[in-house]
Residue, then its C-alpha position, 0 to 999 in steps of 0.5 A: m797277332t801271329y797267334e790269331l793268324e795261326i788259328q785262322i790258318e788251322e781253321l782254313r785247313a779244316e775248311l779245306r779238308n771239308a770242302v765239297g766243290g772245286t770252286e770252294r776248294r780253290e777259294i779256301e786254298a787262295e785264302l790259306e796261301c795268303a795267310l801263310a804268306e802273311l805269317a811268313v812275313i811276320v816271322a821274317e820281320q821278327d827274326g830280323r831277316l826282313e825290314a818292316e820299313p823300306p830303306f830311304 
């Protein structure tokens, strides 16, 4: 899962470099921010810094 997410992040970065308009740039930036946050959560879960399930 992380591999696919990392590929998506690199694709979004490439799109951002080629973005023409401000609206397009903001949309891509928002998608990129979400993907980076999702990757951070996955990495934290794998490292044991974050529990995948909330405590009861």
